[in-house]
C-alpha positions as CSV (number, residue, x, y, z in Angstrom):
1,M,-41.4,27.3,-18.2
2,S,-38.6,29.7,-19.0
3,D,-39.0,31.0,-15.4
4,L,-38.5,27.5,-14.0
5,V,-35.4,27.0,-16.1
6,A,-34.0,30.3,-14.9
7,M,-34.8,29.3,-11.2
8,C,-33.0,26.0,-11.7
9,R,-30.0,27.6,-13.3
10,D,-29.9,30.3,-10.5
11,A,-29.8,27.4,-8.0
12,G,-26.7,26.1,-9.7
13,F,-28.3,23.2,-11.7
14,V,-26.9,22.5,-15.2
15,R,-28.2,21.0,-18.4
16,V,-31.7,22.2,-17.4
17,E,-34.6,21.1,-19.6
18,T,-38.3,21.2,-19.1
19,Y,-41.0,18.9,-20.5
20,I,-44.6,20.0,-21.1
21,A,-46.0,22.9,-19.1
22,S,-46.7,21.1,-15.8
23,G,-43.6,21.7,-13.9
24,N,-41.5,18.8,-15.1
25,V,-37.8,19.7,-15.2
26,V,-34.7,17.5,-15.7
27,F,-31.2,18.8,-14.8
28,E,-27.9,17.8,-13.3
29,S,-26.8,18.6,-9.8
30,K,-24.3,17.3,-7.3
31,V,-26.6,18.5,-4.5
32,A,-28.6,16.0,-2.5
33,A,-32.3,15.7,-3.2
34,P,-33.5,17.3,0.1
35,R,-31.4,20.4,-0.7
36,I,-32.7,20.5,-4.3
37,K,-36.2,20.3,-3.0
38,A,-35.7,23.1,-0.5
39,E,-33.9,25.4,-3.0
40,L,-36.7,25.0,-5.6
41,E,-39.5,25.5,-3.1
42,I,-37.9,28.7,-1.8
43,R,-37.6,30.0,-5.4
44,L,-41.1,28.9,-6.4
45,Q,-42.7,30.5,-3.4
46,A,-40.9,33.8,-4.1
47,H,-42.1,33.6,-7.7
48,A,-45.7,32.5,-7.2
49,G,-46.3,34.1,-3.8
50,K,-47.5,30.9,-2.3
51,P,-46.0,27.5,-1.3
52,I,-45.5,25.1,-4.2
53,G,-44.3,21.6,-3.3
54,V,-41.5,19.9,-5.2
55,V,-40.9,16.2,-5.6
56,V,-37.4,15.1,-6.6
57,R,-36.3,11.8,-8.3
58,T,-33.0,10.8,-9.8
59,A,-32.8,9.3,-13.3
60,S,-32.6,5.8,-11.9
61,E,-35.5,6.4,-9.6
62,M,-37.7,7.6,-12.5
63,Q,-36.8,4.4,-14.4
64,D,-37.6,2.3,-11.3
65,V,-41.1,3.9,-11.2
66,L,-41.6,3.1,-14.8
67,D,-40.4,-0.5,-14.3
68,A,-42.6,-0.9,-11.2
69,N,-45.8,0.0,-13.0
70,P,-48.2,-2.7,-11.7
71,F,-50.5,-2.2,-14.7
72,P,-48.1,-2.8,-17.6
73,K,-50.8,-4.0,-20.1
74,A,-53.0,-0.9,-19.5
75,E,-52.8,2.2,-21.7
76,P,-50.0,4.4,-20.4
77,R,-52.1,7.5,-20.7
78,L,-54.6,5.9,-18.2
79,T,-52.0,4.7,-15.7
80,Y,-50.6,7.2,-13.3
81,A,-48.0,7.3,-10.5
82,I,-48.6,9.8,-7.8
83,F,-45.2,10.9,-6.6
84,L,-44.8,11.4,-2.8
85,D,-41.9,12.5,-0.6
86,S,-42.0,9.4,1.5
87,P,-43.5,5.9,1.4
88,P,-47.3,5.9,1.4
89,P,-48.9,4.6,4.6
90,S,-49.8,0.9,4.3
91,D,-53.5,1.8,4.8
92,A,-53.5,4.6,2.2
93,L,-55.8,2.8,-0.2
94,I,-58.3,1.9,2.4
95,H,-58.9,5.6,3.0
96,A,-59.5,6.4,-0.7
97,R,-62.9,7.8,-1.5
98,G,-65.0,8.3,-4.6
99,R,-63.7,5.1,-6.2
100,K,-65.6,3.9,-9.3
101,D,-63.5,1.6,-11.5
102,E,-60.0,2.7,-10.6
103,D,-57.4,0.2,-9.5
104,M,-54.7,1.3,-7.1
105,R,-51.4,-0.1,-5.8
106,L,-48.7,1.2,-3.5
107,G,-45.2,1.7,-4.6
108,K,-42.0,2.7,-2.8
109,R,-42.7,6.4,-2.7
110,E,-45.6,6.4,-5.1
111,I,-49.2,5.4,-5.4
112,F,-50.1,3.9,-8.8
113,V,-53.6,4.4,-10.1
114,L,-55.2,3.0,-13.2
115,Y,-58.1,5.1,-14.5
116,P,-59.9,2.9,-17.0
117,S,-62.6,5.5,-17.7
118,G,-60.0,8.3,-17.7
119,V,-58.6,10.6,-15.0
120,G,-60.9,13.5,-16.1
121,L,-64.0,11.6,-15.1
122,S,-62.7,10.2,-11.9
123,K,-63.9,11.3,-8.5
124,L,-61.2,9.3,-6.7
125,R,-59.6,11.1,-3.7
126,I,-56.7,9.5,-1.9
127,P,-55.9,11.5,1.3
128,A,-52.4,10.1,1.5
129,A,-51.7,11.6,-2.0
130,K,-52.8,15.1,-1.1
131,T,-49.3,16.6,-1.2
132,G,-48.2,14.4,-4.2
133,T,-48.1,15.1,-7.8
134,A,-49.3,12.7,-10.5
135,R,-47.9,11.9,-13.9
136,N,-49.1,9.3,-16.4
137,M,-46.8,6.6,-17.7
138,N,-46.2,8.4,-21.0
139,T,-44.8,11.4,-19.2
140,I,-42.8,9.2,-16.8
141,A,-41.3,7.3,-19.7
142,T,-40.3,10.6,-21.4
143,L,-38.8,12.0,-18.2
144,A,-36.9,8.8,-17.5
145,E,-35.5,8.9,-21.1
146,M,-34.5,12.6,-20.8
147,A,-32.9,11.9,-17.4
148,S,-31.0,8.9,-18.7
149,K,-29.2,11.1,-21.3
150,R,-27.6,13.1,-18.5
């Protein structure tokens, strides 16, 4: 994650901090989200030798995702938000395949999924989420808290 911190600092972001080794990074920037996304994708591609998508959320947007969780009584480790760049299509859940016991809901720019049997056993595939990145509610809560301290 030290490489990711260095890339962010090189892009001019400040107060850079990572959380767990899955590409979560919190920082401050006066640059607009589309520019942040582009800057990081360029740097990540140069580093990895292949395209790596980036999803950007502000501190308040992360808190909004946490607050919008449609499964608040479920275990946070079993409840995920799949972060997308744009609103999911209204028919996104209809096209899901491999569904067993999962429950899904659409969000603003997320798809929420409850995996009662655990994400590791799931065969669920949501075509609209192909370019998204998923985080469970525990991770989202931590990231929202980290971002709120900026």
